[in-house]
Structure formats: structure tokens, C-alpha cells
C-alpha positions in Angstrom: -3.1 5.0 29.7 -0.8 3.1 27.2 -2.2 -0.3 28.1 -6.1 1.1 27.5 -4.8 2.6 24.3 -3.3 -0.9 23.1 -6.5 -2.7 24.2 -8.6 -0.2 22.3 -6.2 -0.5 19.1 -6.6 -4.1 19.3 -10.3 -3.9 19.5 -10.7 -1.6 16.6 -8.3 -3.8 14.7 -10.5 -6.8 15.3 -13.3 -4.6 14.0 -11.4 -3.8 10.8 -10.8 -7.6 10.2 -14.5 -8.2 10.8 -15.3 -5.5 8.5 -13.3 -6.7 5.6 -14.9 -10.1 6.2 -18.1 -9.0 6.0 -18.0 -6.7 2.9 -16.2 -9.1 0.7 -18.4 -10.8 -1.7 -17.9 -14.0 -3.9 -19.6 -14.3 -7.3 -19.5 -17.5 -9.2 -18.6 -16.6 -12.7 -19.0 -20.0 -14.4 -18.1 -23.6 -13.4 -14.2 -22.8 -13.4 -13.9 -19.3 -11.9 -15.3 -17.3 -8.6 -14.9 -13.7 -8.7 -13.8 -12.1 -5.2 -15.3 -8.4 -4.7 -13.1 -6.6 -2.2 -14.0 -3.4 -0.1 -10.6 -2.1 -1.5 -11.3 0.7 -3.8 -9.3 1.4 -7.1 -8.7 5.1 -8.5 -12.2 5.4 -9.8 -13.6 4.6 -6.2 -14.8 0.8 -8.0 -14.4 -2.1 -5.8 -11.3 -4.1 -6.6 -11.9 -7.7 -8.0 -9.8 -10.9 -7.8 -10.6 -13.9 -9.9 -9.9 -17.6 -8.5 -9.7 -20.7 -10.2 -8.6 -24.3 -9.3 -5.2 -25.1 -10.3 -4.8 -28.9 -9.7 -4.6 -28.9 -5.9 -3.8 -25.4 -5.7 -5.5 -22.2 -6.9 -4.8 -19.5 -9.3 -5.5 -16.0 -8.3 -5.4 -13.0 -10.9 -6.9 -9.3 -11.5 -7.3 -10.5 -15.2 -5.1 -7.7 -16.4 -7.6 -4.7 -14.7 -4.9 -2.9 -13.3 -2.3 -2.7 -15.9 -5.3 -2.3 -18.8 -6.7 0.5 -16.4 -3.2 2.4 -16.2 -2.8 2.2 -20.2 -6.0 3.6 -20.8 -5.5 6.4 -18.7 -2.6 7.5 -20.5 0.0 6.0 -18.4 2.9 3.9 -20.1 4.8 1.7 -18.3 7.4 1.0 -21.0 9.9 3.9 -19.8 12.7 2.2 -18.1 12.2 4.0 -14.6 8.3 2.7 -14.7 9.1 -0.7 -15.7 11.8 -1.0 -12.9 9.6 0.2 -10.4 6.5 -2.2 -11.5 8.8 -5.0 -11.5 10.1 -4.3 -7.9 6.7 -3.8 -6.4 5.6 -6.9 -7.8 8.8 -9.1 -6.6 8.3 -7.4 -3.3 4.4 -9.1 -2.8 5.5 -12.3 -4.5 3.3 -10.9 -7.5 4.1 -12.1 -11.2 3.2 -10.6 -14.3 1.6 -12.6 -16.8 0.8 -10.7 -20.0 -1.1 -7.9 -18.6 -2.4 -10.0 -15.4 -1.1 -9.8 -11.7 -1.1 -13.0 -10.8 -0.2 -15.4 -7.6 -0.7 -19.3 -6.7 -1.5 -20.3 -3.6 -2.0 -23.7 -1.8 -4.8 -24.2 0.8 -2.6 -23.2 3.6 -1.4 -20.0 2.5 -4.4 -19.1 0.4 -5.4 -15.9 2.8 -1.6 -14.6 2.6 -1.3 -14.9 -1.0 -4.9 -13.2 -1.6 -3.8 -10.0 0.6 -0.4 -10.0 -0.9 -2.1 -9.7 -4.6 -4.7 -7.0 -3.4 -1.7 -4.9 -1.7 0.2 -5.4 -5.0 -2.9 -4.2 -7.1 -3.5 -1.1 -4.5 0.2 -0.4 -5.1 0.6 -0.6 -8.7 -2.5 1.6 -9.2 -1.5 4.4 -6.6 2.0 4.4 -7.8 1.1 4.8 -11.6 -2.3 6.2 -11.7 -2.0 10.0 -11.7 0.9 10.3 -14.2 0.2 12.1 -17.3 2.4 13.0 -20.3 2.3 16.4 -18.9 3.8 15.5 -15.4 7.5 15.0 -15.7 8.1 12.8 -12.8 5.9 10.0 -10.8 5.3 11.2 -7.2 7.7 8.4 -5.9 10.7 9.9 -8.1 9.9 13.1 -6.2 10.0 11.7 -2.9 13.1 9.7 -3.4 14.7 13.2 -5.1 14.0 15.2 -2.0 15.1 12.5 0.0 18.3 12.1 -1.7 19.1 15.7 -2.3 18.5 16.4 1.5 20.9 13.4 2.2 18.5 11.5 4.0 19.6 7.7 4.6 16.9 5.5 3.8 16.3 1.8 2.5 13.1 1.7 0.1 10.4 -1.2 -0.7 11.0 -2.8 3.0 8.7 -5.9 3.7 7.9 -6.2 7.7 5.7 -8.7 9.2 2.7 -8.1 11.1 1.3 -10.1 13.9 -1.7 -11.2 11.9 1.1 -13.2 10.1 0.8 -11.1 7.0 3.9 -9.2 5.5 3.6 -5.3 4.5 5.4 -3.2 2.3 6.7 0.1 3.7 8.1 2.7 0.9 10.8 3.8 2.9 12.6 2.8 6.2 15.4 5.7 7.8 17.1 3.7 10.5 17.4 4.8 14.4 19.9 7.7 15.2 21.4 9.5 18.3 18.3 12.1 17.9 15.7 10.3 16.1 14.1 6.7 16.6 13.5 4.4 13.5 11.3 6.0 10.8 9.2 4.5 8.7 7.5 6.2 5.7 4.7 5.3 3.4 3.8 7.7 0.5 0.0 7.8 -1.0 -0.2 9.2 -4.1 -4.0 9.8 -4.3 -5.4 10.0 -0.6 -8.6 8.5 -0.5 -10.7 6.5 2.5 -9.6 3.1 0.8 -5.9 3.9 1.0 -6.0 5.5 4.2 -7.6 2.4 5.9 -5.0 0.1 4.1 -2.5 2.2 5.7 -3.9 2.2 9.2 -4.1 -1.5 8.8 -0.7 -2.0 7.8 0.5 0.2 10.9 -1.8 -1.5 13.4 -0.5 -4.9 12.3 3.0 -4.5 12.5 3.7 -1.5 15.5 4.1 -4.3 17.9 6.8 -6.0 15.9 9.1 -2.7 15.8 10.7 -1.0 18.6 8.4 1.1 20.9 10.0 4.6 19.6 9.3 4.1 15.7 7.6 6.8 14.1 5.2 6.4 10.8 5.0 9.0 8.5 2.8 9.1 5.6 3.8 11.8 2.9 0.4 12.8 1.1 0.6 14.2 -2.4 -1.3 17.5 -2.3 0.0 18.6 -5.5 -3.0 18.7 -7.9 -5.9 19.0 -5.2 -6.9 19.3 -1.5 -6.7 16.7 1.2 -9.9 15.3 2.7 -9.9 16.4 6.4 -11.0 13.0 7.3 -7.7 11.3 6.0 -5.7 13.9 8.2 -7.9 13.2 11.1 -7.6 9.3 10.9 -3.9 9.3 10.5 -3.5 11.3 13.7 -5.8 9.6 15.7 -3.5 6.3 14.9 -0.9 8.2 16.2 0.6 8.3 12.6 2.5 11.8 11.5 0.7 13.1 7.8 2.8 15.2 6.0 1.7 17.1 3.4 4.1 17.0 0.2 3.7 20.8 -0.2 4.9 20.9 3.4 7.5 18.6 3.6 10.3 20.7 4.0 9.1 21.7 7.3 10.0 17.9 8.7 13.3 18.0 7.0 15.3 17.9 10.5 13.2 15.0 11.6 14.2 12.8 8.6 17.7 14.0 8.1 18.8 13.1 11.7 
């Protein structure tokens, strides 16, 4: 049964990669720049775009300041010490630099796919970390999750990069090591769950699961403070053997995360 499931999931993963390729659109902006329209959606349900130009024998890839400027226009200041540190950690984890307000990477022909992947993941991660923050909200969702973990004395490492069988690295928010009672646990937080973010989580898991021990459990903590969660998101996570956790019900998983 497990062999059949593995083959089925491999087929689904191949279909995802094919979908990713087919849904990516290239537009020539001028003689220097090409726009890559990706199928990944931002918090406004708009397609994220990456701009590429030659940089000598290499390539420069950038979001042209879209993510950070969108956050600033939405009222989310990035000047606070905690937020600035979290932004820096997130970008460093993906090997992305901030040049002014632009998120940028430089790539050779050989590592172009990996660098493009890392830039897009950084754009999604930064947007998801900060987008729903407002002056009336005292903490970022990330901070609330950390406070809960530390209040309950959960042992964890944060912002862990793990390799996938595709050759791409993936960033996971938290890793709780194996104990006598529980297997290794990976945790991803999703601040504003939508189809695009859930698809990215599924790809991340399917690409890395074969590289982890067979007992590794993947928990996805979903922010349901401000609105309900789409049933399709919960169903998709469960179908891929992930465990969704509503933030409002996280205490019911306490014994599995503390052990």
C-alpha cells in the first residue's frame, strides 16, 4: 500500500512541476529586462512577478521592490527591531539580499532555477509574515506562535533549511527533534491561508519527505483569528498526510509538540 502511495505522490509531484512550468509566462519589457509572471499568488490574489536582466555573464533577478512597498502601503512598518530582524533572517535563509526596497539575487546559468526558486519563496515568506499586521495588532502571528512554544517549553529550532529531492532547498519555520514519545516534527505557519500558499506547503513537503526519517510528522499551523479557514485547504493538507492545526485549537496538540 505504501509503495502505491509513493508512486501516486510522485506522479502528483511531477504534475505540479509541469503545471508550474506551463503557468509561467515570460514578457519582454525592453531590451534589458524580461518579466517572469509566476503562478504564485500574493495576499491580494495577484500573480507574483520577477524581473530578470543580464548581469555580465550572469543574471540579476529582482521583485523591483514590490513586496516591501506593498507592505508599507498596507500600513505595515518594517522599522521595528523585531520585524527588521525577522525580515533579515528570512532573506538570509533564502540567500536573498535587500537593495533599497528590492529583493534581489544574482544567478549563473547553472544555478538560475535554484536562485529563482529562492527569490520567489522569499517573496512569499516575507509577504505572509507581515501582511496581516496592523497597528491595532500587538504581535505578528510568528511572534504569537513562538510565545506559545516557549510558554509551553517546547524544544525547537527555527528557520530550518532542508534539501529536497528536486535539488531545491526549502525553509521550514520550526523543527522539533525526535524524542522517546514522539517522532521528528516539522512545523510551518501559514498566516493568510489561500490556495497558492497551501500549494507551496504541499510541494515543500512532498519534495523533502523522502529525505527525512519515515516517521517525521509535518504540522501546519493556520491562522484562523480573523476569518474562517477554507475547507479545501484543510482537505488538501489531510490528503497529503499533513496535520493542519487551527491556531484557535492549538492547545489540543500540546502533548504532541511538548513531548
